[in-house]
C-alpha positions in Angstrom: 7.9 -45.7 59.2 6.9 -43.1 56.6 3.5 -42.8 55.3 3.0 -43.3 51.5 2.0 -39.6 50.8 5.8 -38.8 52.5 7.2 -41.7 50.5 5.7 -40.4 47.6 6.6 -36.7 48.0 10.1 -38.2 48.4 10.5 -39.9 45.1 9.0 -36.9 43.5 12.3 -35.1 44.1 13.8 -38.2 42.7 15.4 -38.0 38.9 16.8 -40.4 36.6 20.3 -39.6 35.7 21.0 -38.0 32.3 23.3 -39.8 30.1 26.8 -38.8 28.9 25.8 -38.6 25.6 24.7 -35.6 23.5 21.2 -34.3 24.8 19.4 -35.9 22.1 21.1 -39.2 22.0 20.4 -39.1 26.3 16.9 -38.7 26.1 16.9 -41.8 23.4 18.6 -43.7 25.8 16.1 -43.0 28.5 13.0 -43.0 26.4 13.9 -46.9 25.5 14.6 -47.7 29.0 11.0 -46.5 30.3 9.4 -48.4 27.5 8.1 -45.3 25.5 7.8 -45.0 21.6 8.8 -41.7 20.0 4.8 -41.4 18.9 3.8 -42.2 22.7 6.6 -40.1 24.3 5.3 -36.9 21.8 1.4 -37.7 22.8 2.8 -37.9 26.4 4.5 -34.3 26.1 1.8 -32.6 23.6 4.1 -32.3 20.9 4.5 -33.3 17.2 6.4 -36.2 16.5 8.6 -35.0 14.1 9.9 -32.5 16.6 11.0 -35.1 19.1 12.9 -37.1 16.2 14.6 -34.0 15.3 15.5 -33.2 19.2 16.5 -37.0 19.4 18.6 -36.6 16.4 20.5 -33.5 17.5 18.7 -31.5 14.3 17.4 -29.0 16.0 17.3 -26.5 13.0 14.2 -28.7 12.4 12.2 -27.3 15.4 10.1 -24.1 15.5 13.1 -22.2 17.8 14.8 -22.1 21.2 11.8 -20.9 23.1 9.6 -23.7 21.9 12.4 -26.3 22.2 12.9 -25.5 26.0 9.3 -25.7 26.6 9.4 -29.4 24.8 12.4 -30.5 26.8 10.6 -29.3 29.9 7.7 -31.2 29.2 10.1 -34.5 27.9 12.1 -34.1 31.2 9.2 -34.3 33.5 7.6 -37.7 31.6 10.9 -39.3 31.8 11.4 -38.6 35.4 14.9 -36.1 34.5 15.6 -33.0 36.2 14.4 -30.5 34.1 17.3 -27.8 35.2 19.8 -30.5 34.1 18.4 -31.2 30.5 17.9 -27.1 30.0 21.4 -27.0 31.1 22.8 -29.5 28.9 20.6 -28.3 25.9 22.7 -25.1 26.4 26.1 -25.9 26.9 25.7 -27.9 23.5 27.8 -26.0 20.8 24.8 -27.0 18.0 22.4 -25.4 20.4 24.0 -22.0 19.0 22.4 -23.0 15.5 19.1 -23.1 16.2 16.7 -20.8 14.0 16.9 -17.6 15.7 14.7 -14.4 14.9 16.8 -11.9 14.0 15.7 -8.3 15.1 15.8 -7.2 11.6 15.6 -9.0 8.5 16.0 -7.6 5.5 15.2 -9.4 2.0 17.5 -8.2 -0.8 15.8 -7.0 -3.6 18.7 -8.3 -5.7 19.1 -5.4 -7.7 22.6 -3.6 -7.8 23.2 -0.3 -6.7 23.7 0.8 -10.2 20.3 -0.9 -11.2 18.9 1.0 -8.0 20.1 4.2 -8.8 19.1 4.3 -12.6 15.4 3.1 -11.5 15.4 6.3 -9.1 16.6 8.4 -12.1 13.6 6.9 -14.4 11.2 7.5 -11.8 12.5 11.2 -11.4 12.4 11.6 -15.2 9.0 10.5 -15.6 7.7 12.6 -12.9 9.0 15.6 -14.6 7.7 14.4 -17.6 4.3 14.0 -16.5 4.7 17.5 -14.4 5.6 19.4 -17.5 3.0 17.5 -20.0 0.1 18.5 -17.7 1.9 21.9 -17.6 1.9 22.4 -21.8 -1.7 20.6 -21.7 -3.0 23.7 -19.8 -1.3 26.0 -22.2 -2.6 24.4 -25.1 -6.0 23.5 -24.4 -8.6 25.4 -25.4 -10.2 28.0 -22.5 -13.6 27.4 -21.3 -16.1 29.8 -22.2 -20.0 30.2 -21.5 -22.2 32.3 -23.3 -24.9 33.2 -20.9 -27.1 35.7 -22.7 -28.6 34.9 -25.0 -28.6 31.3 -23.5 -29.8 30.3 -26.8 -30.8 31.2 -30.5 -33.2 34.0 -29.9 -35.9 36.6 -32.0 -36.1 40.4 -30.8 -37.8 43.0 -32.1 -35.2 45.7 -31.4 -31.7 46.2 -33.1 -29.9 45.4 -30.1 -28.5 42.6 -28.0 -26.6 42.4 -24.6 -24.4 39.6 -24.7 -22.7 38.1 -21.5 -20.5 35.7 -20.6 -17.7 33.8 -18.7 -14.4 32.3 -19.2 -11.2 32.0 -17.5 -8.8 35.0 -16.6 -6.4 36.3 -18.9 -8.0 35.0 -21.8 -8.7 36.9 -25.0 -12.7 37.2 -26.2 -14.1 38.3 -29.4 -17.4 38.8 -30.5 -17.7 38.8 -34.5 -13.6 39.5 -34.4 -14.7 42.4 -32.0 -12.6 42.2 -28.9 -14.7 41.9 -25.7 -13.8 43.5 -22.2 -12.9 40.8 -19.7 -12.8 41.5 -16.4 -10.3 40.0 -13.8 -12.6 37.0 -12.7 -13.1 36.1 -16.4 -16.8 37.8 -17.4 -17.4 39.6 -20.1 -20.6 41.9 -21.0 -20.9 43.2 -24.5 -24.2 45.3 -26.6 -24.4 44.2 -30.2 -26.2 46.0 -32.8 -28.3 43.7 -34.6 -29.4 44.1 -38.5 -32.9 43.4 -39.6 -33.0 39.3 -40.2 -30.7 36.6 -39.0 -27.4 37.8 -37.1 -24.8 35.0 -36.3 -22.7 36.2 -33.5 -19.6 34.0 -33.2 -18.1 34.3 -30.2 -14.4 33.1 -29.7 -11.8 32.8 -26.4 -8.3 32.1 -26.6 -5.6 32.0 -24.5 -1.9 33.2 -25.4 -0.7 29.6 -27.6 -3.9 27.6 -27.3 -6.8 26.6 -29.6 -9.5 28.6 -29.8 -13.0 27.9 -28.1 -16.2 29.1 -30.3 -19.6 29.3 -29.6 -22.3 30.9 -32.0 -25.7 32.3 -31.3 -28.3 33.2 -33.8 -30.4 36.2 -33.0 -33.5 37.2 -35.5 -34.6 40.5 -35.9 -37.9 41.0 -37.1 -38.0 43.5 -39.7 -41.6 45.1 -39.2 -40.6 45.9 -35.4 -37.3 47.0 -35.9 -37.0 50.6 -34.4 -36.0 53.1 -36.9 
């Protein structure tokens, strides 16, 4: 006589017959035959009840996808003592299984913009970029140049009738001191010796590009009359 272990091993290879209905209907019939509710079977198979309901009613579009459904079917088949291979074969042979949600390799959502609208937007962006560029260039032209008077750094008092005026500006800028042009080197440096009169002398230094506004810096130099060299 076969032992209990041998009998149990033999019984493990015996599967229930899958009814000749749609897969969902067949699973429902077998579930009811073994006396399990949807909730009980879902708990045993460790799947959500709503997915079991969707499978039994053939609403595969309400499941997570074919990979998950095949895993669900294997678990359900084992609990209902059905052949997993037969269940999966039935699943793959049914036409409605082809309507499962399949992630497409590339999904590009349409923005809803027509070709004409997209083209207009592209042209608009190009025009805007050109306007910004030309605006920056025009601003560089019309903005007054930088001008720094290094010496004298502030208003000063001297006892000699001359003073060395030095400063920095941008290359190519015209610098004048009291309406007289100053020599500016290629780096924008300038240096001039200015004759002074006794009393307060006002030095007006201007810098201007070809079409820009002027930059003006003023220095006041006091020459003491008593100490002026004659």
